[in-house]
C-alpha positions as CSV (number, residue, x, y, z in Angstrom):
1,M,6.7,-38.4,-4.4
2,N,4.2,-37.3,-6.9
3,L,3.2,-33.6,-6.7
4,T,0.1,-33.4,-8.9
5,D,-1.3,-30.1,-7.5
6,I,1.8,-28.0,-8.2
7,S,3.2,-27.1,-11.6
8,P,6.7,-28.3,-12.3
9,N,8.0,-24.7,-12.5
10,T,6.6,-23.9,-9.1
11,V,8.2,-27.1,-7.7
12,Q,11.5,-26.0,-9.2
13,D,11.1,-22.6,-7.6
14,M,10.3,-24.1,-4.3
15,L,13.3,-26.3,-4.4
16,I,15.6,-23.5,-5.4
17,Y,14.2,-21.5,-2.5
18,I,14.8,-24.3,0.0
19,Y,18.4,-24.6,-1.1
20,T,19.3,-21.0,-1.7
21,N,16.8,-18.9,0.2
22,T,16.0,-16.9,-3.0
23,V,13.4,-16.9,-5.7
24,E,14.2,-15.2,-9.0
25,D,11.3,-12.8,-10.0
26,L,9.4,-13.4,-6.8
27,D,7.1,-10.6,-7.7
28,K,5.8,-12.6,-10.7
29,K,5.8,-15.9,-8.9
30,A,4.3,-15.0,-5.5
31,R,0.8,-16.0,-6.3
32,D,1.9,-19.5,-7.3
33,L,4.3,-19.9,-4.4
34,L,2.1,-18.7,-1.6
35,P,-0.1,-21.8,-1.6
36,V,3.0,-24.0,-1.7
37,A,4.6,-22.1,1.2
38,E,1.4,-22.5,3.2
39,K,1.1,-26.3,2.3
40,Y,4.7,-27.2,3.1
41,D,5.0,-24.8,6.0
42,L,7.8,-22.7,4.5
43,L,7.2,-19.7,6.8
44,D,10.0,-17.5,5.4
45,L,8.9,-18.1,1.8
46,K,5.3,-17.3,2.8
47,T,6.5,-14.0,4.4
48,K,8.4,-13.1,1.3
49,C,5.4,-13.9,-0.9
50,I,3.1,-11.8,1.2
51,A,5.5,-8.9,1.1
52,A,5.7,-9.2,-2.7
53,L,1.9,-9.4,-3.0
54,I,1.4,-6.4,-0.7
55,K,3.3,-4.3,-3.3
56,Q,0.8,-5.4,-5.9
57,I,-2.3,-4.2,-4.1
58,K,-4.3,-1.9,-6.4
59,L,-7.9,-1.8,-7.6
60,E,-7.3,-4.4,-10.4
61,T,-5.8,-6.9,-8.0
62,A,-8.0,-6.3,-5.0
63,V,-10.3,-9.3,-5.3
64,D,-7.7,-11.9,-6.2
65,L,-5.4,-10.8,-3.4
66,A,-8.2,-10.7,-0.8
67,L,-9.1,-14.3,-1.8
68,L,-5.4,-15.4,-1.5
69,A,-5.2,-13.8,1.9
70,G,-8.2,-15.7,3.1
71,L,-7.3,-19.0,1.6
72,Y,-3.7,-19.1,2.8
73,N,-4.0,-17.4,6.3
74,A,-2.0,-14.4,5.1
75,E,-3.0,-12.0,7.8
76,N,-0.4,-9.4,6.9
77,L,-1.8,-9.3,3.3
78,R,-5.4,-9.0,4.7
79,Q,-4.3,-6.1,7.0
80,A,-2.5,-4.3,4.2
81,W,-5.9,-3.2,2.8
82,Y,-6.6,-0.9,5.7
């Protein structure tokens, strides 16, 4: 299988998550892992990424996080704005 749309580091983090149910430094990696979690239907990983991103909501991140919420069906992230 050739995964050309995902960086090798993100693939490694995804595989580690699948086998251990953990991601080291998820707060730093959540933006990269959210699309992967959505694409491969890893619901628990998606939930954890959304929770990490919600903690990052501030004026400087508002636009980027709003786009992520819309692109990857992250309703909880979208609702966190209100």
